N, C-alpha and C positions, 0 to 999 in steps of 0.2 A: 378724713377719714379713716384713719391709719383703727379708728376704734370699729368702722361697718366694717372693715377685712380682715379684725381680729374676734370678730364677733359671728361673720360666717364659720370666721376654720375651727372654731369650736363647737361648734352645738350642738348639743347631746342631740343622742337618735330619735329620743322620745319627743324634741325640738325639733318645731318648722321654725322655719326663715325665708320672713319675705320682703325683698328691699323693691321701692321703688322711689329712685332720684334717694332723697332724704331720708326716706318714710318705710321704716321697720318696724314689718311683723314677725313677731311670735306666738307661735301655736303650740299645741298640746296637741303630740298626734300617736298614735300606733294603739298599743295594749293599753295604755294608760288613759288616755282618753273618754271621757262621760258628758253628757247634754253638759255637766254646769261647769265644764273644764274653761281658766278661762284662757285670756286675747289680751298678751300683751304689746301697745300699739304704741308707735315715737319717733320722732323725730328727730336729729343730729344736724343743729345748725352752727354758724362760725356768730360769738356773741360778737354783736357789732359795736355795741360799749368798748369790749378789750377785743381787737381781733386775735389775740396771741391764744383767747381760751374759747372753746367748743362749748355752747349752751345745747343739755338732753334735757327733751321735754315729753313727757304720754299721757295715757289714761290705761288703764289694766280692767278690764271688765271681763262679764259675761261676750261670748258670742254672736254677732250679727242677731243672730236669728233667733237667739232670749232674747235680748232687748226685743225684736220687736214681736215675738209672743207674748210676751208681758206688756208690752205697749197697747194691743192689740185688744189683749183682755181688758185692762185699764178702760179705753176707748168704750169699747164694746159693753163693755159692764155698768161706766158713768153715764155714756147718753141712755143707753134700752132704760135707767133706774127714772131718770132724768123725766123723762120722756111719757114710762107708764106711771111715775106716784104724779108728775105735772096732769093726767087721762083720772088718774085717780081722788088729787086734791079740787080739782073740778064738780064731780061729782057731788066727793062730799058737801062742800061749796051752795051745790045744788041742793041737798037734802037729801043724797042719796048712800048708799052703801057702799062701797067698792073699797075691797082687798085687796086692790091695786096702788094704794096709796102706801100699802108696805113694800114696795118695789127699791124703792129712795135709799131703808135702814137695809133690807135683803141684799141691797149694790153694794152696801159700803162696809156691808160682812164680810162678801163673799171676796171686796178689791182689799181687804185684809188680811182673809185668806192669801189669795196671792199674795203680798209683801211677807207674810211667814214662810209660802213656801220660800221666795226667792232669796230668803233672810239661810233658807234650810239651807239652799245651795253654796250659797257663800259660805258658809261652813264645808261644805263638803271639795268645795273649792280652793280653799284657804294653800292645801302642803302645794298645790300646783300652782297657786299664788306666788309663795315663799318659795319655790325654786325658779320661776320665768325670772322674778330677781332678784335673785342670789345673784343665778347665771348672767347678768347684764351686770350685776355690780363686779363681780370677779374679773368682767370682761373688761369694762376702765380701769382695772384693779388694773389688768396686768400688761394695757398700752399704754396708760400711762410710766411706765415704769420703762417701755420700751422705747419711748422716747429722746 
């Protein structure tokens, strides 16, 4: 756990570190934070196969509120599009005209727009992603030198 101690000792002022057991969360804070700011979650565990080594595994991505928003949008639009277009298709099969049949293609278009918005946000947060990754890399290098 030397890496964890080294990480906490050298956290930059625009990064907040939270530690729960062997799980570490790094967030961007202060005036640099925006809606698309990333969060780095990783865990540090002893390697079961080689006891003198440590395994670091993690995930970097948007904050949980951003994930939740996009999942809500995809789910809501998908379900609404499916049900409304099913209604439109049933009216069409009965020989009646309904604009509701266009709900599925419109839902797909809306989901594509949400996907593009996510990609745009990913580009906006790219510099901060690199900042977090480089901070962890530098900390691990320093901890390895101190062994």
